[in-house]
C-alpha angles and dihedrals in degrees: 000000000000121000121239128206107237118221129177119210113204106204146132137224120277093023112136092194090053091050091049093051091045089054091048091052091050089053092048090054086079088066104030129035099242130181105199123200117189117209118192104214090206090065095057123050094207092050090046093052091046101044110018094112096035109053137171095049121173118207109197119198108246092008143073133286110265116216128192141308090066117198120193095234094046093050092045092048092048091050092047091049093051090045092052090051089056094053 
């Protein structure tokens, strides 16, 4: 059984930045085994209070929270770093 790097994407509907990051993560799945959980901050009061002005936020298992602006190389490097720690 192969191990996946778990990431949580804090987002909301009708958020172009969220959609862009989600697309980037889908593309990065070709390089890194990712398990992506999407959390709509509007469905959880605690998430909403914590992230309403910050989305999209990416929570990488074994890594840091990544706040916008999200740059392809920075996201990729953070995911690779967390993946290497798991190995």
